[in-house]
N, C-alpha and C positions, 0 to 999 in steps of 0.2 A: 370576603374573598379569600380563598385558600392560597397560602404561600407555598411555592414549590422550591425546593433546593435545586440550585443549578448543578448539573452533573459536571465533575471535573473533565477537562478535555482528554480525549483518548490519546494515548501515546502515538507518536508518528514514527514511521520507519523510512530511512532515506531511500531514494529512487536508485542510487548508483548500484547497490547489490542486485536489485531486480533487473536492471539493465545489463549487468554483467552476466547473470545466469541465462538471460535470453539472447545475449550477443547483439543487443541493439545499442545504437549510439545517439539516437534522438528520441524525444518524447513521442513524435509521430510514429516512428518504428515500433516503440514499446506499445503504444496503443493498438497498433495493427496486430502484433503478436498476442497481446492479452485479449483482443477482441472487445475493446472498450472504446468509447469516443475519445478522440484526442483532447477534447476540452477537460475530460476527467483527469488525464495525466497532467495537464497543465495546472489544474486545480490542486492536485497533490503537490506538484513542484512549488507552486506559489504558497501553499499552506504549510510547508515545512516537512512534507513527506506523506507517506501512505498511512492512513489510520489503521489501527489494529484489525478490525473486522475485514476491511478491504485487503489488507496485507495477507491475511489468512486465505481469503477467497482467491486472490491472484496467485499465491503459491500453489494452492490446490489445483487451480486451473492449469498450471504448468506441470502437474503431476509430482509436486514437491511438498514437503512439509515446510512451514515458515522458517523453522530452524535451519533448513538447508540454504535459505536466502539470507536470513538475518540470524547469525548464531546466538545473539543475545535476546532473541524473541522469547517471550514467556507467555504461555497460553493462560492468561489471567482473566479471561472473560467467560 
């Protein structure tokens, strides 16, 4: 049986800056603005933040570059 190397976990980005740029105060409001299911936002919160790819997609969905939301974001994928 072939052994696969486990991928390192994706960096995660805090929800607070995303909430700040959207002007939201709760995960439910953030989900509505981002047009995602509220369970997705709760999953990000519980998991320690927004994964790289989702962070990029959510910033673009808002018409922003991820660096506008997370200044330390690095497009490393």
